[in-house]
PDB file of N, CA, C and O in Angstrom:
ATOM      1  N   UNK A   1     125.708 113.311  78.080  1.00  0.00           N
ATOM      2  CA  UNK A   1     124.518 113.433  77.284  1.00  0.00           C
ATOM      3  C   UNK A   1     123.932 114.815  77.538  1.00  0.00           C
ATOM      4  O   UNK A   1     123.682 115.181  78.686  1.00  0.00           O
ATOM      5  N   UNK A   2     123.719 115.558  76.512  1.00  0.00           N
ATOM      6  CA  UNK A   2     123.136 116.882  76.673  1.00  0.00           C
ATOM      7  C   UNK A   2     121.627 116.790  76.545  1.00  0.00           C
ATOM      8  O   UNK A   2     121.075 115.810  76.044  1.00  0.00           O
ATOM      9  N   UNK A   3     120.988 117.832  77.011  1.00  0.00           N
ATOM     10  CA  UNK A   3     119.531 117.868  76.952  1.00  0.00           C
ATOM     11  C   UNK A   3     119.031 117.748  75.519  1.00  0.00           C
ATOM     12  O   UNK A   3     117.996 117.126  75.281  1.00  0.00           O
ATOM     13  N   UNK A   4     119.749 118.336  74.557  1.00  0.00           N
ATOM     14  CA  UNK A   4     119.301 118.297  73.165  1.00  0.00           C
ATOM     15  C   UNK A   4     119.435 116.907  72.555  1.00  0.00           C
ATOM     16  O   UNK A   4     118.803 116.619  71.539  1.00  0.00           O
ATOM     17  N   UNK A   5     120.263 116.026  73.169  1.00  0.00           N
ATOM     18  CA  UNK A   5     120.417 114.689  72.613  1.00  0.00           C
ATOM     19  C   UNK A   5     119.388 113.704  73.158  1.00  0.00           C
ATOM     20  O   UNK A   5     119.331 112.556  72.718  1.00  0.00           O
ATOM     21  N   UNK A   6     118.574 114.151  74.117  1.00  0.00           N
ATOM     22  CA  UNK A   6     117.530 113.294  74.657  1.00  0.00           C
ATOM     23  C   UNK A   6     116.288 113.480  73.799  1.00  0.00           C
ATOM     24  O   UNK A   6     115.768 114.588  73.672  1.00  0.00           O
ATOM     25  N   UNK A   7     115.822 112.393  73.217  1.00  0.00           N
ATOM     26  CA  UNK A   7     114.618 112.489  72.400  1.00  0.00           C
ATOM     27  C   UNK A   7     113.810 111.219  72.548  1.00  0.00           C
ATOM     28  O   UNK A   7     114.351 110.170  72.898  1.00  0.00           O
ATOM     29  N   UNK A   8     112.522 111.307  72.284  1.00  0.00           N
ATOM     30  CA  UNK A   8     111.691 110.105  72.365  1.00  0.00           C
ATOM     31  C   UNK A   8     112.214 109.026  71.414  1.00  0.00           C
ATOM     32  O   UNK A   8     112.728 109.319  70.335  1.00  0.00           O
ATOM     33  N   UNK A   9     112.070 107.795  71.839  1.00  0.00           N
ATOM     34  CA  UNK A   9     112.494 106.689  70.991  1.00  0.00           C
ATOM     35  C   UNK A   9     111.435 105.612  71.031  1.00  0.00           C
ATOM     36  O   UNK A   9     110.434 105.730  71.737  1.00  0.00           O
ATOM     37  N   UNK A  10     111.664 104.570  70.273  1.00  0.00           N
ATOM     38  CA  UNK A  10     110.712 103.470  70.241  1.00  0.00           C
ATOM     39  C   UNK A  10     110.778 102.636  71.514  1.00  0.00           C
ATOM     40  O   UNK A  10     109.859 101.861  71.781  1.00  0.00           O
ATOM     41  N   UNK A  11     111.830 102.771  72.301  1.00  0.00           N
ATOM     42  CA  UNK A  11     111.949 102.035  73.553  1.00  0.00           C
ATOM     43  C   UNK A  11     111.157 102.740  74.640  1.00  0.00           C
ATOM     44  O   UNK A  11     111.254 103.957  74.795  1.00  0.00           O
ATOM     45  N   UNK A  12     110.378 101.982  75.390  1.00  0.00           N
ATOM     46  CA  UNK A  12     109.606 102.652  76.447  1.00  0.00           C
ATOM     47  C   UNK A  12     110.487 103.043  77.625  1.00  0.00           C
ATOM     48  O   UNK A  12     111.500 102.405  77.911  1.00  0.00           O
ATOM     49  N   UNK A  13     110.073 104.100  78.295  1.00  0.00           N
ATOM     50  CA  UNK A  13     110.700 104.503  79.544  1.00  0.00           C
ATOM     51  C   UNK A  13     109.915 103.815  80.656  1.00  0.00           C
ATOM     52  O   UNK A  13     108.685 103.860  80.665  1.00  0.00           O
ATOM     53  N   UNK A  14     110.604 103.188  81.578  1.00  0.00           N
ATOM     54  CA  UNK A  14     109.944 102.524  82.688  1.00  0.00           C
ATOM     55  C   UNK A  14     110.070 103.398  83.929  1.00  0.00           C
ATOM     56  O   UNK A  14     111.168 103.815  84.298  1.00  0.00           O
ATOM     57  N   UNK A  15     108.942 103.667  84.563  1.00  0.00           N
ATOM     58  CA  UNK A  15     108.903 104.435  85.797  1.00  0.00           C
ATOM     59  C   UNK A  15     108.524 103.468  86.906  1.00  0.00           C
ATOM     60  O   UNK A  15     107.476 102.825  86.845  1.00  0.00           O
ATOM     61  N   UNK A  16     109.374 103.363  87.918  1.00  0.00           N
ATOM     62  CA  UNK A  16     109.109 102.463  89.045  1.00  0.00           C
ATOM     63  C   UNK A  16     108.334 103.211  90.114  1.00  0.00           C
ATOM     64  O   UNK A  16     108.872 104.103  90.770  1.00  0.00           O
ATOM     65  N   UNK A  17     107.080 102.853  90.289  1.00  0.00           N
ATOM     66  CA  UNK A  17     106.259 103.425  91.338  1.00  0.00           C
ATOM     67  C   UNK A  17     105.181 104.339  90.808  1.00  0.00           C
ATOM     68  O   UNK A  17     105.446 105.243  90.016  1.00  0.00           O
ATOM     69  N   UNK A  18     103.953 104.092  91.255  1.00  0.00           N
ATOM     70  CA  UNK A  18     102.808 104.876  90.835  1.00  0.00           C
ATOM     71  C   UNK A  18     102.378 105.892  91.870  1.00  0.00           C
ATOM     72  O   UNK A  18     101.203 106.254  91.939  1.00  0.00           O
ATOM     73  N   UNK A  19     103.324 106.358  92.678  1.00  0.00           N
ATOM     74  CA  UNK A  19     103.011 107.415  93.639  1.00  0.00           C
ATOM     75  C   UNK A  19     102.991 108.760  92.948  1.00  0.00           C
ATOM     76  O   UNK A  19     103.028 108.840  91.720  1.00  0.00           O
ATOM     77  N   UNK A  20     102.933 109.806  93.733  1.00  0.00           N
ATOM     78  CA  UNK A  20     102.831 111.145  93.167  1.00  0.00           C
ATOM     79  C   UNK A  20     104.038 111.487  92.287  1.00  0.00           C
ATOM     80  O   UNK A  20     103.883 112.098  91.230  1.00  0.00           O
ATOM     81  N   UNK A  21     105.232 111.095  92.722  1.00  0.00           N
ATOM     82  CA  UNK A  21     106.432 111.382  91.928  1.00  0.00           C
ATOM     83  C   UNK A  21     106.484 110.580  90.650  1.00  0.00           C
ATOM     84  O   UNK A  21     106.812 111.112  89.589  1.00  0.00           O
ATOM     85  N   UNK A  22     106.161 109.296  90.742  1.00  0.00           N
ATOM     86  CA  UNK A  22     106.184 108.438  89.558  1.00  0.00           C
ATOM     87  C   UNK A  22     105.164 108.856  88.524  1.00  0.00           C
ATOM     88  O   UNK A  22     105.473 108.906  87.333  1.00  0.00           O
ATOM     89  N   UNK A  23     103.944 109.159  88.961  1.00  0.00           N
ATOM     90  CA  UNK A  23     102.904 109.555  88.014  1.00  0.00           C
ATOM     91  C   UNK A  23     103.187 110.917  87.402  1.00  0.00           C
ATOM     92  O   UNK A  23     102.904 111.131  86.224  1.00  0.00           O
ATOM     93  N   UNK A  24     103.743 111.848  88.186  1.00  0.00           N
ATOM     94  CA  UNK A  24     104.107 113.156  87.635  1.00  0.00           C
ATOM     95  C   UNK A  24     105.220 113.005  86.604  1.00  0.00           C
ATOM     96  O   UNK A  24     105.201 113.663  85.563  1.00  0.00           O
ATOM     97  N   UNK A  25     106.185 112.141  86.892  1.00  0.00           N
ATOM     98  CA  UNK A  25     107.268 111.883  85.948  1.00  0.00           C
ATOM     99  C   UNK A  25     106.726 111.274  84.669  1.00  0.00           C
ATOM    100  O   UNK A  25     107.089 111.693  83.571  1.00  0.00           O
ATOM    101  N   UNK A  26     105.854 110.282  84.812  1.00  0.00           N
ATOM    102  CA  UNK A  26     105.268 109.630  83.639  1.00  0.00           C
ATOM    103  C   UNK A  26     104.486 110.626  82.786  1.00  0.00           C
ATOM    104  O   UNK A  26     104.605 110.623  81.561  1.00  0.00           O
ATOM    105  N   UNK A  27     103.688 111.476  83.431  1.00  0.00           N
ATOM    106  CA  UNK A  27     102.906 112.465  82.706  1.00  0.00           C
ATOM    107  C   UNK A  27     103.811 113.421  81.935  1.00  0.00           C
ATOM    108  O   UNK A  27     103.560 113.706  80.764  1.00  0.00           O
ATOM    109  N   UNK A  28     104.858 113.913  82.584  1.00  0.00           N
ATOM    110  CA  UNK A  28     105.776 114.841  81.920  1.00  0.00           C
ATOM    111  C   UNK A  28     106.465 114.173  80.724  1.00  0.00           C
ATOM    112  O   UNK A  28     106.627 114.799  79.676  1.00  0.00           O
ATOM    113  N   UNK A  29     106.869 112.915  80.873  1.00  0.00           N
ATOM    114  CA  UNK A  29     107.537 112.207  79.772  1.00  0.00           C
ATOM    115  C   UNK A  29     106.585 111.935  78.609  1.00  0.00           C
ATOM    116  O   UNK A  29     106.964 112.089  77.448  1.00  0.00           O
ATOM    117  N   UNK A  30     105.359 111.532  78.913  1.00  0.00           N
ATOM    118  CA  UNK A  30     104.370 111.287  77.856  1.00  0.00           C
ATOM    119  C   UNK A  30     104.122 112.565  77.067  1.00  0.00           C
ATOM    120  O   UNK A  30     103.996 112.530  75.843  1.00  0.00           O
ATOM    121  N   UNK A  31     104.054 113.673  77.756  1.00  0.00           N
ATOM    122  CA  UNK A  31     103.821 114.946  77.079  1.00  0.00           C
ATOM    123  C   UNK A  31     104.995 115.373  76.207  1.00  0.00           C
ATOM    124  O   UNK A  31     104.850 116.226  75.332  1.00  0.00           O
ATOM    125  N   UNK A  32     106.161 114.774  76.451  1.00  0.00           N
ATOM    126  CA  UNK A  32     107.335 115.037  75.607  1.00  0.00           C
ATOM    127  C   UNK A  32     107.450 114.012  74.474  1.00  0.00           C
ATOM    128  O   UNK A  32     108.390 114.057  73.682  1.00  0.00           O
ATOM    129  N   UNK A  33     106.486 113.088  74.404  1.00  0.00           N
ATOM    130  CA  UNK A  33     106.462 112.132  73.303  1.00  0.00           C
ATOM    131  C   UNK A  33     107.036 110.763  73.616  1.00  0.00           C
ATOM    132  O   UNK A  33     107.126 109.919  72.725  1.00  0.00           O
ATOM    133  N   UNK A  34     107.423 110.524  74.852  1.00  0.00           N
ATOM    134  CA  UNK A  34     107.986 109.230  75.217  1.00  0.00           C
ATOM    135  C   UNK A  34     106.878 108.217  75.468  1.00  0.00           C
ATOM    136  O   UNK A  34     105.795 108.571  75.936  1.00  0.00           O
ATOM    137  N   UNK A  35     107.155 106.963  75.155  1.00  0.00           N
ATOM    138  CA  UNK A  35     106.276 105.864  75.539  1.00  0.00           C
ATOM    139  C   UNK A  35     106.676 105.484  76.963  1.00  0.00           C
ATOM    140  O   UNK A  35     107.842 105.183  77.216  1.00  0.00           O
ATOM    141  N   UNK A  36     105.737 105.496  77.881  1.00  0.00           N
ATOM    142  CA  UNK A  36     106.049 105.288  79.291  1.00  0.00           C
ATOM    143  C   UNK A  36     105.244 104.122  79.840  1.00  0.00           C
ATOM    144  O   UNK A  36     104.055 103.976  79.554  1.00  0.00           O
ATOM    145  N   UNK A  37     105.913 103.295  80.631  1.00  0.00           N
ATOM    146  CA  UNK A  37     105.239 102.215  81.345  1.00  0.00           C
ATOM    147  C   UNK A  37     105.509 102.437  82.823  1.00  0.00           C
ATOM    148  O   UNK A  37     106.663 102.525  83.241  1.00  0.00           O
ATOM    149  N   UNK A  38     104.436 102.530  83.625  1.00  0.00           N
ATOM    150  CA  UNK A  38     104.555 102.710  85.064  1.00  0.00           C
ATOM    151  C   UNK A  38     104.386 101.355  85.728  1.00  0.00           C
ATOM    152  O   UNK A  38     103.389 100.669  85.504  1.00  0.00           O
ATOM    153  N   UNK A  39     105.353 100.970  86.540  1.00  0.00           N
ATOM    154  CA  UNK A  39     105.279  99.722  87.288  1.00  0.00           C
ATOM    155  C   UNK A  39     104.949 100.042  88.737  1.00  0.00           C
ATOM    156  O   UNK A  39     105.653 100.812  89.390  1.00  0.00           O
ATOM    157  N   UNK A  40     103.879  99.448  89.228  1.00  0.00           N
ATOM    158  CA  UNK A  40     103.428  99.682  90.602  1.00  0.00           C
ATOM    159  C   UNK A  40     103.068  98.339  91.214  1.00  0.00           C
ATOM    160  O   UNK A  40     102.380  97.530  90.592  1.00  0.00           O
ATOM    161  N   UNK A  41     103.535  98.105  92.436  1.00  0.00           N
ATOM    162  CA  UNK A  41     103.283  96.818  93.085  1.00  0.00           C
ATOM    163  C   UNK A  41     101.863  96.685  93.622  1.00  0.00           C
ATOM    164  O   UNK A  41     101.365  95.568  93.764  1.00  0.00           O
ATOM    165  N   UNK A  42     101.200  97.799  93.924  1.00  0.00           N
ATOM    166  CA  UNK A  42      99.833  97.747  94.438  1.00  0.00           C
ATOM    167  C   UNK A  42      98.883  97.314  93.322  1.00  0.00           C
ATOM    168  O   UNK A  42      99.106  97.643  92.157  1.00  0.00           O
ATOM    169  N   UNK A  43      97.821  96.577  93.673  1.00  0.00           N
ATOM    170  CA  UNK A  43      96.892  96.108  92.648  1.00  0.00           C
ATOM    171  C   UNK A  43      96.098  97.232  91.980  1.00  0.00           C
ATOM    172  O   UNK A  43      95.623  97.067  90.856  1.00  0.00           O
ATOM    173  N   UNK A  44      95.951  98.374  92.659  1.00  0.00           N
ATOM    174  CA  UNK A  44      95.263  99.514  92.059  1.00  0.00           C
ATOM    175  C   UNK A  44      95.842 100.793  92.653  1.00  0.00           C
ATOM    176  O   UNK A  44      96.429 100.788  93.735  1.00  0.00           O
ATOM    177  N   UNK A  45      95.664 101.880  91.921  1.00  0.00           N
ATOM    178  CA  UNK A  45      96.147 103.170  92.387  1.00  0.00           C
ATOM    179  C   UNK A  45      94.980 103.885  93.038  1.00  0.00           C
ATOM    180  O   UNK A  45      93.929 104.065  92.424  1.00  0.00           O
ATOM    181  N   UNK A  46      95.169 104.289  94.275  1.00  0.00           N
ATOM    182  CA  UNK A  46      94.099 104.975  94.991  1.00  0.00           C
ATOM    183  C   UNK A  46      94.583 105.434  96.346  1.00  0.00           C
ATOM    184  O   UNK A  46      95.757 105.298  96.692  1.00  0.00           O
ATOM    185  N   UNK A  47      93.666 105.974  97.094  1.00  0.00           N
ATOM    186  CA  UNK A  47      93.972 106.482  98.429  1.00  0.00           C
ATOM    187  C   UNK A  47      94.346 105.319  99.345  1.00  0.00           C
ATOM    188  O   UNK A  47      93.693 104.276  99.332  1.00  0.00           O
ATOM    189  N   UNK A  48      95.400 105.503 100.140  1.00  0.00           N
ATOM    190  CA  UNK A  48      95.838 104.436 101.040  1.00  0.00           C
ATOM    191  C   UNK A  48      95.621 104.797 102.499  1.00  0.00           C
ATOM    192  O   UNK A  48      96.064 104.067 103.385  1.00  0.00           O
ATOM    193  N   UNK A  49      94.957 105.892 102.760  1.00  0.00           N
ATOM    194  CA  UNK A  49      94.669 106.277 104.137  1.00  0.00           C
ATOM    195  C   UNK A  49      95.722 107.161 104.767  1.00  0.00           C
ATOM    196  O   UNK A  49      95.573 107.571 105.918  1.00  0.00           O
ATOM    197  N   UNK A  50      96.770 107.461 104.049  1.00  0.00           N
ATOM    198  CA  UNK A  50      97.814 108.334 104.576  1.00  0.00           C
ATOM    199  C   UNK A  50      97.662 109.716 103.954  1.00  0.00           C
ATOM    200  O   UNK A  50      97.315 109.844 102.780  1.00  0.00           O
ATOM    201  N   UNK A  51      97.916 110.721 104.728  1.00  0.00           N
ATOM    202  CA  UNK A  51      97.846 112.075 104.209  1.00  0.00           C
ATOM    203  C   UNK A  51      99.227 112.570 103.820  1.00  0.00           C
ATOM    204  O   UNK A  51     100.236 112.127 104.368  1.00  0.00           O
ATOM    205  N   UNK A  52      99.260 113.473 102.890  1.00  0.00           N
ATOM    206  CA  UNK A  52     100.514 114.123 102.530  1.00  0.00           C
ATOM    207  C   UNK A  52     100.288 115.625 102.553  1.00  0.00           C
ATOM    208  O   UNK A  52      99.184 116.111 102.311  1.00  0.00           O
ATOM    209  N   UNK A  53     101.342 116.333 102.844  1.00  0.00           N
ATOM    210  CA  UNK A  53     101.278 117.785 102.836  1.00  0.00           C
ATOM    211  C   UNK A  53     102.067 118.265 101.631  1.00  0.00           C
ATOM    212  O   UNK A  53     103.226 117.891 101.448  1.00  0.00           O
ATOM    213  N   UNK A  54     101.442 119.086 100.818  1.00  0.00           N
ATOM    214  CA  UNK A  54     102.082 119.612  99.624  1.00  0.00           C
ATOM    215  C   UNK A  54     102.250 121.106  99.766  1.00  0.00           C
ATOM    216  O   UNK A  54     101.299 121.822 100.080  1.00  0.00           O
ATOM    217  N   UNK A  55     103.447 121.570  99.535  1.00  0.00           N
ATOM    218  CA  UNK A  55     103.726 122.995  99.622  1.00  0.00           C
ATOM    219  C   UNK A  55     103.471 123.702  98.307  1.00  0.00           C
ATOM    220  O   UNK A  55     103.094 123.070  97.320  1.00  0.00           O
ATOM    221  N   UNK A  56     103.674 125.006  98.289  1.00  0.00           N
ATOM    222  CA  UNK A  56     103.437 125.795  97.079  1.00  0.00           C
ATOM    223  C   UNK A  56     104.235 125.307  95.869  1.00  0.00           C
ATOM    224  O   UNK A  56     103.740 125.378  94.744  1.00  0.00           O
ATOM    225  N   UNK A  57     105.446 124.819  96.075  1.00  0.00           N
ATOM    226  CA  UNK A  57     106.241 124.341  94.943  1.00  0.00           C
ATOM    227  C   UNK A  57     105.603 123.138  94.270  1.00  0.00           C
ATOM    228  O   UNK A  57     105.718 122.974  93.055  1.00  0.00           O
ATOM    229  N   UNK A  58     104.927 122.289  95.048  1.00  0.00           N
ATOM    230  CA  UNK A  58     104.250 121.132  94.451  1.00  0.00           C
ATOM    231  C   UNK A  58     103.139 121.599  93.530  1.00  0.00           C
ATOM    232  O   UNK A  58     102.940 121.037  92.453  1.00  0.00           O
ATOM    233  N   UNK A  59     102.415 122.626  93.950  1.00  0.00           N
ATOM    234  CA  UNK A  59     101.324 123.109  93.103  1.00  0.00           C
ATOM    235  C   UNK A  59     101.850 123.876  91.900  1.00  0.00           C
ATOM    236  O   UNK A  59     101.191 123.907  90.860  1.00  0.00           O
ATOM    237  N   UNK A  60     103.010 124.488  92.014  1.00  0.00           N
ATOM    238  CA  UNK A  60     103.639 125.109  90.841  1.00  0.00           C
ATOM    239  C   UNK A  60     104.004 124.026  89.831  1.00  0.00           C
ATOM    240  O   UNK A  60     103.853 124.218  88.624  1.00  0.00           O
ATOM    241  N   UNK A  61     104.490 122.878  90.334  1.00  0.00           N
ATOM    242  CA  UNK A  61     104.803 121.756  89.442  1.00  0.00           C
ATOM    243  C   UNK A  61     103.524 121.207  88.811  1.00  0.00           C
ATOM    244  O   UNK A  61     103.506 120.890  87.622  1.00  0.00           O
ATOM    245  N   UNK A  62     102.456 121.094  89.602  1.00  0.00           N
ATOM    246  CA  UNK A  62     101.171 120.642  89.049  1.00  0.00           C
ATOM    247  C   UNK A  62     100.692 121.598  87.960  1.00  0.00           C
ATOM    248  O   UNK A  62     100.190 121.162  86.924  1.00  0.00           O
ATOM    249  N   UNK A  63     100.848 122.903  88.194  1.00  0.00           N
ATOM    250  CA  UNK A  63     100.462 123.884  87.182  1.00  0.00           C
ATOM    251  C   UNK A  63     101.255 123.672  85.899  1.00  0.00           C
ATOM    252  O   UNK A  63     100.692 123.729  84.806  1.00  0.00           O
ATOM    253  N   UNK A  64     102.558 123.429  86.023  1.00  0.00           N
ATOM    254  CA  UNK A  64     103.406 123.202  84.855  1.00  0.00           C
ATOM    255  C   UNK A  64     102.982 121.959  84.083  1.00  0.00           C
ATOM    256  O   UNK A  64     103.127 121.898  82.863  1.00  0.00           O
ATOM    257  N   UNK A  65     102.458 120.971  84.799  1.00  0.00           N
ATOM    258  CA  UNK A  65     101.978 119.745  84.159  1.00  0.00           C
ATOM    259  C   UNK A  65     100.552 119.883  83.633  1.00  0.00           C
ATOM    260  O   UNK A  65     100.037 118.984  82.968  1.00  0.00           O
ATOM    261  N   UNK A  66      99.922 121.013  83.934  1.00  0.00           N
ATOM    262  CA  UNK A  66      98.565 121.241  83.469  1.00  0.00           C
ATOM    263  C   UNK A  66      97.483 120.600  84.328  1.00  0.00           C
ATOM    264  O   UNK A  66      96.343 120.459  83.885  1.00  0.00           O
ATOM    265  N   UNK A  67      97.832 120.210  85.555  1.00  0.00           N
ATOM    266  CA  UNK A  67      96.850 119.550  86.421  1.00  0.00           C
ATOM    267  C   UNK A  67      96.643 120.297  87.738  1.00  0.00           C
ATOM    268  O   UNK A  67      96.066 119.747  88.677  1.00  0.00           O
ATOM    269  N   UNK A  68      97.106 121.545  87.816  1.00  0.00           N
ATOM    270  CA  UNK A  68      97.025 122.306  89.053  1.00  0.00           C
ATOM    271  C   UNK A  68      95.612 122.507  89.552  1.00  0.00           C
ATOM    272  O   UNK A  68      95.324 122.243  90.719  1.00  0.00           O
ATOM    273  N   UNK A  69      94.723 122.974  88.683  1.00  0.00           N
ATOM    274  CA  UNK A  69      93.346 123.225  89.109  1.00  0.00           C
ATOM    275  C   UNK A  69      92.648 121.932  89.508  1.00  0.00           C
ATOM    276  O   UNK A  69      91.860 121.908  90.454  1.00  0.00           O
ATOM    277  N   UNK A  70      92.937 120.875  88.793  1.00  0.00           N
ATOM    278  CA  UNK A  70      92.334 119.580  89.134  1.00  0.00           C
ATOM    279  C   UNK A  70      92.808 119.103  90.505  1.00  0.00           C
ATOM    280  O   UNK A  70      92.023 118.582  91.298  1.00  0.00           O
ATOM    281  N   UNK A  71      94.095 119.285  90.773  1.00  0.00           N
ATOM    282  CA  UNK A  71      94.644 118.884  92.074  1.00  0.00           C
ATOM    283  C   UNK A  71      94.054 119.741  93.191  1.00  0.00           C
ATOM    284  O   UNK A  71      93.725 119.227  94.260  1.00  0.00           O
ATOM    285  N   UNK A  72      93.922 121.031  92.950  1.00  0.00           N
ATOM    286  CA  UNK A  72      93.350 121.915  93.967  1.00  0.00           C
ATOM    287  C   UNK A  72      91.902 121.529  94.288  1.00  0.00           C
ATOM    288  O   UNK A  72      91.440 121.709  95.415  1.00  0.00           O
ATOM    289  N   UNK A  73      91.206 121.005  93.305  1.00  0.00           N
ATOM    290  CA  UNK A  73      89.823 120.599  93.512  1.00  0.00           C
ATOM    291  C   UNK A  73      89.674 119.337  94.341  1.00  0.00           C
ATOM    292  O   UNK A  73      88.566 118.998  94.756  1.00  0.00           O
ATOM    293  N   UNK A  74      90.767 118.641  94.587  1.00  0.00           N
ATOM    294  CA  UNK A  74      90.712 117.400  95.352  1.00  0.00           C
ATOM    295  C   UNK A  74      91.304 117.542  96.742  1.00  0.00           C
ATOM    296  O   UNK A  74      91.440 116.548  97.455  1.00  0.00           O
ATOM    297  N   UNK A  75      91.654 118.745  97.141  1.00  0.00           N
ATOM    298  CA  UNK A  75      92.281 118.911  98.455  1.00  0.00           C
ATOM    299  C   UNK A  75      91.277 118.633  99.574  1.00  0.00           C
ATOM    300  O   UNK A  75      90.070 118.809  99.408  1.00  0.00           O
ATOM    301  N   UNK A  76      91.789 118.209 100.676  1.00  0.00           N
ATOM    302  CA  UNK A  76      90.974 117.949 101.861  1.00  0.00           C
ATOM    303  C   UNK A  76      91.828 118.313 103.064  1.00  0.00           C
ATOM    304  O   UNK A  76      92.839 117.669 103.342  1.00  0.00           O
ATOM    305  N   UNK A  77      91.419 119.327 103.755  1.00  0.00           N
ATOM    306  CA  UNK A  77      92.223 119.794 104.868  1.00  0.00           C
ATOM    307  C   UNK A  77      92.030 118.977 106.132  1.00  0.00           C
ATOM    308  O   UNK A  77      92.789 119.138 107.088  1.00  0.00           O
ATOM    309  N   UNK A  78      91.045 118.114 106.160  1.00  0.00           N
ATOM    310  CA  UNK A  78      90.827 117.291 107.340  1.00  0.00           C
ATOM    311  C   UNK A  78      90.370 118.120 108.526  1.00  0.00           C
ATOM    312  O   UNK A  78      90.154 119.327 108.416  1.00  0.00           O
ATOM    313  N   UNK A  79      90.228 117.458 109.651  1.00  0.00           N
ATOM    314  CA  UNK A  79      89.749 118.129 110.857  1.00  0.00           C
ATOM    315  C   UNK A  79      90.883 118.686 111.709  1.00  0.00           C
ATOM    316  O   UNK A  79      90.671 119.613 112.491  1.00  0.00           O
ATOM    317  N   UNK A  80      92.083 118.131 111.565  1.00  0.00           N
ATOM    318  CA  UNK A  80      93.180 118.608 112.385  1.00  0.00           C
ATOM    319  C   UNK A  80      94.471 117.888 112.070  1.00  0.00           C
ATOM    320  O   UNK A  80      94.503 116.938 111.288  1.00  0.00           O
ATOM    321  N   UNK A  81      95.527 118.356 112.692  1.00  0.00           N
ATOM    322  CA  UNK A  81      96.847 117.741 112.564  1.00  0.00           C
ATOM    323  C   UNK A  81      97.238 117.156 113.916  1.00  0.00           C
ATOM    324  O   UNK A  81      97.025 117.777 114.958  1.00  0.00           O
ATOM    325  N   UNK A  82      97.805 115.973 113.889  1.00  0.00           N
ATOM    326  CA  UNK A  82      98.256 115.338 115.126  1.00  0.00           C
ATOM    327  C   UNK A  82      99.744 115.058 115.020  1.00  0.00           C
ATOM    328  O   UNK A  82     100.239 114.669 113.962  1.00  0.00           O
ATOM    329  N   UNK A  83     100.439 115.253 116.100  1.00  0.00           N
ATOM    330  CA  UNK A  83     101.860 114.948 116.169  1.00  0.00           C
ATOM    331  C   UNK A  83     102.023 113.728 117.071  1.00  0.00           C
ATOM    332  O   UNK A  83     101.464 113.670 118.167  1.00  0.00           O
ATOM    333  N   UNK A  84     102.792 112.762 116.595  1.00  0.00           N
ATOM    334  CA  UNK A  84     102.948 111.527 117.368  1.00  0.00           C
ATOM    335  C   UNK A  84     104.423 111.177 117.506  1.00  0.00           C
ATOM    336  O   UNK A  84     105.251 111.528 116.665  1.00  0.00           O
ATOM    337  N   UNK A  85     104.723 110.478 118.590  1.00  0.00           N
ATOM    338  CA  UNK A  85     106.066 109.961 118.812  1.00  0.00           C
ATOM    339  C   UNK A  85     105.895 108.565 119.391  1.00  0.00           C
ATOM    340  O   UNK A  85     105.208 108.375 120.395  1.00  0.00           O
ATOM    341  N   UNK A  86     106.521 107.600 118.751  1.00  0.00           N
ATOM    342  CA  UNK A  86     106.456 106.210 119.202  1.00  0.00           C
ATOM    343  C   UNK A  86     105.010 105.771 119.416  1.00  0.00           C
ATOM    344  O   UNK A  86     104.665 105.201 120.452  1.00  0.00           O
ATOM    345  N   UNK A  87     104.173 106.047 118.415  1.00  0.00           N
ATOM    346  CA  UNK A  87     102.764 105.631 118.423  1.00  0.00           C
ATOM    347  C   UNK A  87     101.947 106.269 119.537  1.00  0.00           C
ATOM    348  O   UNK A  87     100.897 105.743 119.908  1.00  0.00           O
ATOM    349  N   UNK A  88     102.405 107.385 120.072  1.00  0.00           N
ATOM    350  CA  UNK A  88     101.662 108.099 121.102  1.00  0.00           C
ATOM    351  C   UNK A  88     101.425 109.521 120.625  1.00  0.00           C
ATOM    352  O   UNK A  88     102.363 110.216 120.234  1.00  0.00           O
ATOM    353  N   UNK A  89     100.174 109.952 120.657  1.00  0.00           N
ATOM    354  CA  UNK A  89      99.828 111.313 120.252  1.00  0.00           C
ATOM    355  C   UNK A  89     100.385 112.281 121.293  1.00  0.00           C
ATOM    356  O   UNK A  89     100.114 112.145 122.486  1.00  0.00           O
ATOM    357  N   UNK A  90     101.168 113.258 120.832  1.00  0.00           N
ATOM    358  CA  UNK A  90     101.753 114.236 121.758  1.00  0.00           C
ATOM    359  C   UNK A  90     101.173 115.631 121.565  1.00  0.00           C
ATOM    360  O   UNK A  90     101.419 116.523 122.378  1.00  0.00           O
ATOM    361  N   UNK A  91     100.411 115.827 120.504  1.00  0.00           N
ATOM    362  CA  UNK A  91      99.801 117.130 120.292  1.00  0.00           C
ATOM    363  C   UNK A  91      98.788 117.079 119.170  1.00  0.00           C
ATOM    364  O   UNK A  91      98.920 116.291 118.234  1.00  0.00           O
ATOM    365  N   UNK A  92      97.768 117.929 119.270  1.00  0.00           N
ATOM    366  CA  UNK A  92      96.724 118.008 118.244  1.00  0.00           C
ATOM    367  C   UNK A  92      96.464 119.476 117.948  1.00  0.00           C
ATOM    368  O   UNK A  92      96.347 120.296 118.858  1.00  0.00           O
ATOM    369  N   UNK A  93      96.375 119.797 116.661  1.00  0.00           N
ATOM    370  CA  UNK A  93      96.050 121.149 116.222  1.00  0.00           C
ATOM    371  C   UNK A  93      94.773 121.073 115.416  1.00  0.00           C
ATOM    372  O   UNK A  93      94.794 120.593 114.282  1.00  0.00           O
ATOM    373  N   UNK A  94      93.638 121.541 115.977  1.00  0.00           N
ATOM    374  CA  UNK A  94      92.374 121.522 115.240  1.00  0.00           C
ATOM    375  C   UNK A  94      92.429 122.480 114.040  1.00  0.00           C
ATOM    376  O   UNK A  94      92.976 123.577 114.148  1.00  0.00           O
ATOM    377  N   UNK A  95      91.874 122.073 112.922  1.00  0.00           N
ATOM    378  CA  UNK A  95      91.856 122.918 111.730  1.00  0.00           C
ATOM    379  C   UNK A  95      90.464 123.442 111.404  1.00  0.00           C
ATOM    380  O   UNK A  95      90.312 124.320 110.555  1.00  0.00           O
ATOM    381  N   UNK A  96      89.467 122.917 112.061  1.00  0.00           N
ATOM    382  CA  UNK A  96      88.088 123.361 111.836  1.00  0.00           C
ATOM    383  C   UNK A  96      87.487 123.818 113.146  1.00  0.00           C
ATOM    384  O   UNK A  96      87.888 123.359 114.215  1.00  0.00           O
ATOM    385  N   UNK A  97      86.538 124.710 113.065  1.00  0.00           N
ATOM    386  CA  UNK A  97      85.887 125.205 114.278  1.00  0.00           C
ATOM    387  C   UNK A  97      84.638 124.411 114.597  1.00  0.00           C
ATOM    388  O   UNK A  97      83.963 124.693 115.588  1.00  0.00           O
TER     389      UNK A  97
END
């Protein structure tokens, strides 16, 4: 199948997972004219208490999707980074003075 033979159809595209990858995929497909259904097992999409680190390439992808500035406006650097092994903190790097 070549790229030129892929086109929106009446059949929906199903994306499994409403995480950052699933939602970015869904957004990109919708913008190409596809009908997209996102399936997520969680009852709602929101913060789960875990942090993620995004590098420059992630923000380049956000820019391509048209959501870069919005994503940058939601960043939170937190107070520090902790390194753990087997549920034991082995190091802390403060990020604020």
